[in-house]
C-alpha positions as CSV (number, residue, x, y, z in Angstrom):
1,M,62.4,8.5,24.9
2,K,63.7,9.0,28.4
3,K,65.3,12.4,28.9
4,I,67.5,14.4,31.3
5,A,67.4,18.2,31.7
6,Y,70.0,20.4,33.3
7,V,69.0,23.8,34.8
8,T,71.4,26.7,34.9
9,T,71.3,30.3,36.1
10,G,74.0,31.1,33.5
11,K,77.2,30.8,35.6
12,S,80.2,29.9,33.5
13,S,81.1,26.9,35.7
14,Q,77.6,25.5,35.2
15,L,77.7,25.9,31.5
16,I,81.2,24.5,31.1
17,S,80.3,21.4,33.1
18,Y,77.1,21.0,31.0
19,W,79.2,21.1,27.8
20,D,81.6,18.6,29.4
21,Y,78.8,16.0,30.0
22,A,76.2,17.0,27.4
23,H,76.5,13.5,25.9
24,Y,74.7,12.2,29.0
25,M,71.9,14.8,28.9
26,D,69.2,15.9,26.6
27,Q,68.3,19.6,27.2
28,L,69.9,22.7,28.8
29,I,67.3,24.8,30.6
30,Y,67.8,28.4,31.5
31,A,66.2,29.0,34.9
32,D,64.2,31.9,33.7
33,D,62.6,29.7,31.0
34,L,61.2,27.2,33.5
35,P,57.6,28.6,33.4
36,T,57.5,27.9,29.6
37,L,58.3,24.2,30.0
38,D,56.5,21.1,31.0
39,L,59.0,19.3,33.2
40,N,56.9,16.1,33.1
41,E,58.6,15.6,29.7
42,F,61.8,14.8,31.5
43,D,62.6,11.7,33.6
44,A,65.2,13.7,35.6
45,V,65.9,17.4,36.2
46,I,69.2,18.5,37.6
47,L,69.7,21.9,39.3
48,S,73.4,22.6,38.9
49,C,75.7,23.8,41.6
50,G,75.2,27.3,43.1
51,C,72.0,28.3,41.3
52,H,70.9,31.6,42.8
53,I,68.0,30.8,45.1
54,D,66.1,33.9,44.2
55,R,66.1,32.6,40.6
56,I,64.8,29.2,41.7
57,L,62.3,29.9,44.5
58,P,59.7,31.5,42.2
59,H,59.5,28.0,40.6
60,K,59.0,26.2,43.9
61,Q,55.5,24.8,43.1
62,Q,56.5,23.7,39.6
63,L,59.5,21.8,40.9
64,N,57.7,20.1,43.8
65,D,54.7,19.2,41.6
66,Y,57.2,17.7,39.1
67,V,58.4,15.3,41.9
68,R,54.8,14.6,43.0
69,N,54.1,13.6,39.4
70,G,56.8,11.0,39.4
71,G,59.8,13.1,38.4
72,F,63.4,12.7,39.7
73,L,64.8,16.0,41.0
74,L,68.6,16.4,41.7
75,L,69.9,19.4,43.5
76,F,73.6,20.3,43.9
77,A,74.8,22.9,46.5
78,L,71.6,24.9,46.4
79,E,71.4,27.7,49.0
80,Q,68.3,27.4,51.1
81,A,67.3,24.1,49.5
82,D,65.1,23.4,52.6
83,Q,63.0,26.4,51.7
84,L,62.6,25.2,48.1
85,L,61.5,21.6,48.9
86,D,58.2,20.7,50.4
87,V,57.8,17.3,48.8
88,V,60.5,16.1,51.3
89,Q,61.4,17.5,54.7
90,V,65.1,18.6,55.2
91,E,66.6,21.1,57.6
92,W,69.8,22.9,56.5
93,V,72.5,23.6,59.1
94,D,75.7,25.6,58.8
95,S,78.4,23.0,58.6
96,K,82.0,23.3,57.4
97,V,85.1,21.2,57.0
98,K,87.4,21.6,60.0
99,D,90.5,22.0,58.0
100,W,90.1,22.6,54.2
101,L,93.9,22.0,53.8
102,W,93.7,18.5,55.2
103,W,94.9,17.1,51.9
104,T,98.2,19.0,52.1
105,K,99.2,17.4,55.4
106,P,100.8,14.0,56.2
107,G,98.1,11.7,57.3
108,G,95.5,14.4,56.6
109,K,91.9,13.2,56.8
110,I,88.5,14.8,56.1
111,E,85.7,14.1,58.4
112,L,83.3,12.6,55.8
113,Y,82.3,9.0,55.6
114,V,79.9,6.6,53.9
115,P,77.6,4.9,56.4
116,D,78.7,1.2,56.7
117,H,75.2,-0.2,56.1
118,I,74.8,1.5,52.8
119,E,74.3,-0.7,49.7
120,H,73.5,1.8,46.9
121,S,73.9,1.7,43.1
122,F,75.6,5.1,43.3
123,F,78.7,3.5,44.7
124,E,78.9,1.1,41.7
125,Y,79.9,4.2,39.7
126,V,81.4,6.7,42.3
127,Q,84.2,5.9,44.7
128,P,83.9,7.4,48.2
129,K,87.3,9.0,47.9
130,H,85.9,11.1,45.0
131,L,83.5,12.7,47.4
132,H,86.2,14.2,49.6
133,W,86.3,18.0,49.5
134,H,84.8,20.9,51.4
135,W,81.0,21.2,51.6
136,H,78.5,24.0,51.7
137,G,76.4,23.3,54.8
138,A,74.6,20.0,55.6
139,F,71.2,18.6,56.4
140,K,70.2,17.4,59.9
141,G,69.8,13.7,60.1
142,N,66.1,13.9,61.1
143,H,64.9,13.1,57.5
144,N,63.5,9.9,56.1
145,G,65.8,9.6,53.1
146,T,68.9,7.5,52.7
147,T,72.2,9.2,53.7
148,L,75.0,8.4,51.2
149,L,77.6,10.7,52.8
150,A,77.7,12.0,56.3
151,V,79.9,14.1,58.7
152,E,81.7,12.2,61.4
153,D,80.6,12.7,65.0
154,T,77.4,14.5,64.0
155,D,73.9,13.7,62.6
156,E,74.6,15.7,59.5
157,S,74.0,14.4,56.0
158,I,75.9,15.7,52.9
159,I,74.2,13.5,50.3
160,I,70.6,12.2,50.7
161,D,68.6,10.1,48.3
162,F,64.8,10.1,48.8
163,K,63.5,7.2,46.7
164,D,60.0,5.9,46.1
165,L,58.2,9.1,47.2
166,E,54.4,9.4,46.9
167,G,53.5,9.5,43.2
168,G,56.7,7.6,42.3
169,G,59.0,10.7,42.5
170,R,62.5,10.9,43.8
171,V,64.9,13.6,45.2
172,F,68.7,13.4,45.3
173,I,70.2,16.3,47.2
174,T,73.8,17.2,48.1
175,T,75.7,20.2,49.5
176,L,78.8,19.3,47.4
177,D,79.5,21.5,44.4
178,P,81.3,19.3,41.7
179,H,80.0,21.3,38.7
180,S,81.4,24.5,40.1
181,H,84.9,23.2,40.6
182,N,85.0,21.1,37.4
183,G,83.8,24.1,35.4
184,Q,86.5,26.3,37.0
185,R,89.1,23.6,36.1
186,F,90.5,22.9,39.5
187,M,90.1,20.2,42.1
188,P,90.3,17.1,39.8
189,V,88.4,15.0,42.4
190,T,85.2,16.9,41.5
191,T,85.7,15.8,37.8
192,K,86.1,12.2,39.0
193,L,82.8,12.4,40.7
194,L,81.0,13.7,37.6
195,Q,82.6,11.1,35.5
196,G,80.8,8.5,37.6
197,F,77.7,10.5,38.4
198,Y,76.4,10.9,34.9
199,P,76.8,7.3,33.8
200,W,75.1,6.3,37.1
201,L,72.1,8.6,36.5
202,N,71.6,7.3,33.0
203,H,71.8,3.7,34.3
204,E,69.3,4.5,37.1
205,L,66.9,5.7,34.4
206,G,67.5,2.8,32.0
207,I,69.0,5.1,29.4
208,D,71.6,3.5,27.0
209,R,73.5,6.3,25.2
210,N,75.3,3.6,23.1
211,K,72.1,2.6,21.4
212,L,71.7,4.2,18.0
213,E,68.4,5.3,16.5
214,P,68.2,4.7,12.7
215,F,70.0,7.4,10.7
216,T,70.4,8.4,7.1
217,V,73.6,9.4,5.3
218,A,73.4,11.5,2.1
219,Y,76.4,10.8,0.0
220,L,76.9,13.6,-2.6
221,Q,78.1,12.4,-6.0
222,T,80.5,15.2,-6.7
223,T,83.4,13.6,-8.6
224,G,82.1,12.4,-12.0
225,I,84.0,9.1,-11.3
226,N,81.7,6.1,-10.9
227,T,83.8,4.3,-8.3
228,E,84.0,7.4,-6.2
229,D,80.4,8.6,-6.7
230,T,78.8,5.2,-6.0
231,P,81.5,3.0,-4.2
232,P,80.1,-0.5,-4.5
233,F,81.4,-1.7,-1.1
234,L,80.4,1.2,1.1
235,A,76.8,0.3,1.9
236,E,77.6,-3.2,3.3
237,T,79.9,-1.6,5.9
238,F,76.8,0.1,7.4
239,E,74.9,-3.2,7.9
240,G,73.9,-3.7,11.5
241,T,74.4,0.0,12.4
242,G,71.0,1.4,11.6
243,G,72.6,3.6,9.0
244,N,70.9,4.0,5.6
245,L,73.2,5.2,2.9
246,Q,71.7,7.2,0.0
247,Y,73.3,8.8,-3.1
248,F,72.5,12.2,-4.6
249,G,73.8,14.5,-7.3
250,V,74.8,18.1,-6.7
251,R,73.7,20.0,-9.8
252,P,71.5,20.9,-8.0
253,I,71.4,19.4,-4.5
254,P,67.9,18.0,-4.1
255,D,65.8,19.1,-1.2
256,E,65.7,15.7,0.5
257,V,69.5,15.9,1.2
258,W,68.8,18.5,3.9
259,N,66.6,16.0,5.8
260,A,69.5,13.5,6.2
261,D,71.2,13.1,9.6
262,I,74.7,13.2,7.9
263,I,75.9,14.7,4.6
264,Y,79.1,13.2,3.1
265,I,81.1,15.1,0.5
266,P,84.0,13.3,-1.3
267,S,87.3,14.9,-1.9
268,I,86.9,15.7,-5.6
269,C,84.3,18.5,-5.5
270,D,83.6,21.7,-7.5
271,Q,84.4,24.2,-4.7
272,I,83.2,27.1,-6.9
273,W,79.8,25.5,-7.4
274,M,79.5,24.7,-3.7
275,Q,79.7,28.4,-2.8
276,Q,76.1,28.9,-3.7
277,Y,75.2,26.3,-0.9
278,S,77.2,28.0,1.8
279,D,74.2,29.6,3.7
280,R,72.0,26.5,3.2
281,M,74.8,24.2,4.5
282,M,75.4,26.4,7.6
283,E,71.7,26.4,8.3
284,Y,71.7,22.6,8.1
285,I,74.7,22.4,10.5
286,N,73.1,25.0,12.9
287,N,70.0,22.7,13.1
288,N,72.1,19.8,14.3
289,G,72.9,18.3,10.8
290,Q,76.2,16.5,10.7
291,L,78.7,17.0,7.8
292,I,81.7,14.9,6.7
293,L,83.9,16.9,4.4
294,N,86.8,15.5,2.4
295,I,88.6,18.5,1.1
296,E,91.9,20.2,0.3
297,V,90.5,23.7,0.7
298,A,91.1,26.1,-2.3
299,V,87.9,28.0,-1.9
300,C,86.7,28.7,1.7
301,W,83.1,28.0,0.7
302,L,82.1,27.5,4.3
303,P,83.0,30.4,6.6
304,F,85.0,28.4,9.1
305,L,87.2,26.7,6.5
306,K,90.8,27.8,6.0
307,P,93.2,27.1,3.1
308,F,95.0,23.8,2.6
309,H,98.8,23.6,3.2
310,T,101.1,20.7,2.3
311,V,103.7,19.4,4.6
312,P,107.3,18.9,3.3
313,P,107.5,15.4,1.8
314,V,111.1,15.0,2.9
315,P,111.7,13.2,5.1
316,Y,109.1,10.7,3.9
317,T,107.9,10.1,7.5
318,N,106.4,13.7,7.5
319,L,103.4,12.1,5.6
320,K,102.6,9.7,8.4
321,V,99.2,10.5,10.0
322,R,98.9,9.8,13.8
323,V,95.7,9.8,15.8
324,Q,96.0,12.4,18.6
325,N,92.4,12.7,20.0
326,D,89.5,10.4,19.6
327,P,86.7,11.4,22.0
328,F,84.0,10.3,19.6
329,E,85.6,6.9,18.7
330,F,86.0,7.7,15.1
331,F,89.3,5.8,14.9
332,R,88.7,3.2,17.5
333,N,88.9,0.3,15.0
334,M,91.8,1.7,13.0
335,P,95.2,0.0,13.0
336,E,98.3,2.1,13.4
337,D,99.0,2.0,9.7
338,F,95.4,2.8,8.7
339,D,96.5,5.8,6.6
340,G,98.6,3.6,4.2
341,W,97.5,2.6,0.8
342,S,99.2,-0.7,-0.2
343,G,101.6,0.1,2.6
344,I,102.5,3.6,1.2
345,I,101.8,6.7,3.2
346,G,100.8,10.0,1.7
347,Q,97.6,8.9,0.0
348,Y,95.3,9.5,2.9
349,A,96.6,13.0,3.5
350,R,99.5,15.2,2.4
351,G,98.8,18.3,4.4
352,F,96.5,20.2,6.7
353,S,94.4,23.3,7.1
354,P,94.7,25.6,10.2
355,L,92.1,24.9,12.9
356,P,89.1,27.1,13.1
357,E,88.3,28.7,16.5
358,H,87.2,26.0,19.0
359,A,87.9,23.1,16.6
360,L,89.5,20.0,18.0
361,G,92.4,18.4,16.1
362,L,92.0,14.6,15.8
363,T,95.0,13.5,13.8
364,S,98.4,15.0,13.2
365,I,100.7,15.1,10.1
366,G,104.2,16.4,9.6
367,A,107.3,16.2,11.8
368,E,106.7,14.1,15.0
369,H,106.0,17.1,17.2
370,A,104.3,19.3,14.6
371,K,100.8,20.5,15.5
372,Y,99.2,20.1,12.1
373,A,95.8,18.5,12.0
374,S,95.0,16.4,8.9
375,D,91.6,15.7,10.5
376,Y,89.6,17.9,12.8
377,I,86.1,18.4,14.1
378,W,84.3,21.7,14.5
379,Q,80.8,22.4,15.9
380,Y,78.4,25.2,15.1
381,P,78.5,27.3,18.3
382,T,75.4,27.3,20.4
383,I,74.9,27.8,24.2
384,D,73.0,24.6,24.5
385,G,75.4,22.6,22.5
386,S,72.8,21.6,19.9
387,G,74.8,22.8,16.8
388,G,75.8,20.1,14.4
389,K,79.4,18.9,13.9
390,V,81.7,18.9,10.9
391,F,84.4,16.4,10.4
392,V,87.0,17.9,8.1
393,H,89.5,15.6,6.4
394,N,92.3,17.3,4.5
395,G,93.0,14.6,1.9
396,D,91.8,11.6,-0.1
397,N,88.3,10.2,-0.1
398,M,88.1,8.2,3.2
399,I,85.8,5.5,1.8
400,R,88.8,3.2,1.1
401,Y,90.5,3.3,4.5
402,P,91.9,1.2,5.9
403,D,92.7,-0.9,2.9
404,H,93.3,-4.1,5.0
405,G,92.4,-5.9,8.1
406,E,89.1,-6.8,9.9
407,Y,87.7,-3.3,9.5
408,K,88.7,-2.8,5.9
409,N,86.8,0.2,4.3
410,C,85.1,1.0,7.7
411,L,86.5,4.4,8.6
412,V,83.6,6.3,7.1
413,R,81.1,4.0,8.8
414,D,82.8,4.5,12.1
415,I,82.9,8.3,11.7
416,C,79.1,8.3,11.0
417,V,78.4,6.0,14.0
418,G,80.5,8.3,16.2
419,L,78.7,11.4,15.0
420,M,75.3,9.8,15.8
421,K,76.4,8.2,19.1
422,Y,77.9,11.5,20.4
423,R,75.4,13.8,18.7
424,R,74.7,15.6,22.1
425,A,78.4,15.9,23.0
426,V,80.0,19.3,22.7
427,V,83.2,20.2,20.9
428,P,85.9,21.0,22.2
429,F,84.8,20.1,25.7
430,A,84.4,16.4,24.7
431,G,88.2,16.4,24.4
432,V,88.7,17.7,27.9
433,Q,87.8,14.4,29.5
434,V,89.6,12.1,27.1
435,H,92.9,12.0,28.9
436,E,91.6,12.2,32.5
């Protein structure tokens, strides 16, 4: 499998930008850990904006050898980058925007341009206007790479792509710092760049993040009701997805359940009994296991759960469930009335539980402007974003929704597919980009 690594020196903006775009990458690398890793396992290695050069220079030979062995190294706003690189020759010069407030003035213009002769795949994903902000030095034009962005009336390059180097390697280098500003949550143009850059990089490497590997779903038979414990229609909804649905009892939970990619727990469940599995379930989630939990919480048998609350059933419209956030495409096939059963609302959900810290509300219930989440997603907190996700549904067993239309009974399937497709994505940062 082709993989992309992202190197950080621990700055908050670097980490936040990684969490924003983790779906497009495969591993976070702390710079101090570079000597312990074989970079040849990665098709691309990104050095994020503003890495402290004294933390990177000790790894000069490793990084240049990686390129010589065919690797693709990408550097953003790295101080003294010309001292780091010997696999290509660049010369850094002190260069600054003439007026950094150009964008506040009528007819204001920044002195950056894309050379007219350039035909490059980068611009199929990134618009030139999304490269317009101040820069941190430049490189003299006496290099043998392709300049993608330059400074007017000079020979200075801001973005250079060195393709087809000896050994098959490649270097992409820029003095722009989009990860810094995106991670600090200002200068939206930098976010626009990253929204195009990461899909471009994956395309360049031939990586399709929409392609699912085969996955297993362990459906726990908790209800004692045959139609709930083994719904006869559910397996066929997974046909063509690569998902393999398997059923297991819970008294006790067999060992093979913990090897499944996703565990599904219906709404009728012995919450007292499940307390004994709290530590084991949290270990499963910590190790990137995914959990779908239908529950009206009476016993907080997992440490992040909070008690269930009903919404006032009068007026009746309080029971309507509305999709508010859908960064993982769980509800992408759901009609507006997906929560109705035979046209009647209030079966899918009748209440909510307060959001745990860092959870992302997905749907709302209650008065139109109420902030009550009938569905939310929570992720086990880890620095590298590898913790598993938990989809919590405060209501009925979702296997029977929607009860009509082209995607009848497909909500559970779509949630499983979303969890697998966005397994590398990070909550809540996945939601940050959804309304951009």
